[in-house]
C-alpha positions in Angstrom: -90.5 129.8 -56.4 -86.7 130.0 -56.1 -84.7 126.9 -56.0 -82.5 126.5 -53.0 -78.7 126.7 -53.4 -77.1 123.6 -52.0 -74.5 125.7 -50.2 -74.3 125.1 -46.5 -72.6 127.7 -44.3 -70.9 127.1 -41.1 -69.1 129.5 -38.8 -65.5 128.2 -38.1 -62.1 129.2 -37.1 -59.3 128.8 -39.7 -56.0 129.5 -38.2 -56.7 132.3 -35.7 -59.4 133.9 -37.9 -63.1 133.6 -37.7 -64.4 132.5 -41.1 -67.6 131.4 -42.8 -67.2 127.9 -44.3 -69.0 127.2 -47.5 -69.9 123.6 -48.1 -71.2 122.4 -51.5 -70.6 119.8 -54.1 -68.1 120.7 -56.8 -69.6 123.4 -59.0 -67.4 125.5 -61.4 -70.0 128.3 -61.5 -70.2 128.5 -57.7 -66.4 128.6 -57.4 -66.1 131.4 -59.9 -68.7 133.4 -58.0 -67.0 132.7 -54.6 -63.6 133.8 -56.0 -65.1 137.3 -56.5 -65.4 137.7 -52.7 -62.4 139.4 -51.1 -60.2 137.0 -49.2 -62.1 133.9 -50.3 -59.9 130.9 -49.9 -59.9 127.1 -50.4 -58.9 125.1 -47.3 -57.3 121.7 -47.8 -57.8 120.9 -44.1 -61.5 121.8 -44.2 -61.9 120.6 -47.8 -64.1 123.6 -48.5 -64.1 127.3 -49.4 -64.2 129.9 -46.7 -64.7 133.6 -46.5 -64.1 136.2 -43.8 -66.9 136.3 -41.2 -67.6 140.0 -41.8 -70.7 141.9 -42.7 -69.1 143.0 -46.0 -68.2 139.4 -47.1 -71.6 138.0 -46.0 -73.4 140.8 -47.9 -71.3 140.1 -51.0 -72.1 136.4 -50.7 -75.9 137.2 -50.4 -75.5 139.4 -53.5 -73.9 136.6 -55.5 -76.3 133.9 -54.2 -79.6 135.8 -53.5 -81.4 132.5 -52.7 -78.9 131.6 -50.0 -80.1 132.2 -46.5 -77.2 133.3 -44.4 -78.0 134.8 -41.0 -75.6 136.6 -38.8 -75.4 134.8 -35.5 -76.1 137.6 -33.1 -76.4 135.3 -30.1 -72.9 134.0 -30.7 -71.5 137.5 -31.2 -73.3 138.7 -28.1 -71.8 135.8 -26.0 -68.4 136.6 -27.4 -68.8 140.2 -26.3 -69.9 139.2 -22.9 -66.9 136.9 -22.6 -64.5 139.6 -23.7 -66.0 142.1 -21.3 -65.6 139.5 -18.4 -61.9 139.1 -19.3 -61.4 142.8 -19.4 -63.2 143.2 -16.0 -61.0 140.5 -14.5 -57.8 142.2 -15.8 -58.9 145.5 -14.3 -59.6 143.9 -11.0 -56.2 142.3 -11.1 -54.7 145.7 -11.7 -56.7 147.0 -8.6 -58.8 149.6 -10.4 -61.6 151.0 -8.3 -65.1 149.5 -8.6 -66.4 152.8 -10.2 -63.6 152.8 -12.8 -64.2 149.2 -13.7 -68.0 149.7 -14.1 -67.6 152.9 -16.2 -64.8 151.4 -18.4 -66.6 148.1 -19.0 -69.8 149.9 -19.8 -68.0 152.0 -22.4 -66.3 148.9 -23.9 -69.7 147.2 -24.0 -71.3 150.1 -25.9 -68.4 150.2 -28.3 -68.4 146.4 -29.0 -72.2 146.3 -29.5 -71.9 149.3 -31.9 -69.7 147.3 -34.2 
């Protein structure tokens, strides 16, 4: 049975970036591993390490800490996509695009964003 890593993860915004906060007691071995992840940084304001909230960074974190259970929050990503599409739709309505144009463009944007 694998022992659990005492690293807790939390999705957060640092500056204007979406990041994954890594919360754990001071551990030199963990810090050395985390420093291997591209764009891993220490935050004095959060008092923790954080990495980019991207598939590559999360996969690298899982590789370094196989026992760590980090799940991508699809519901949050989905709600963010819905929010962006709503803003895009409002912008198009404000610019007086036709209903057909709005529907086709927002559908194309939705497919593109869910593909990412």
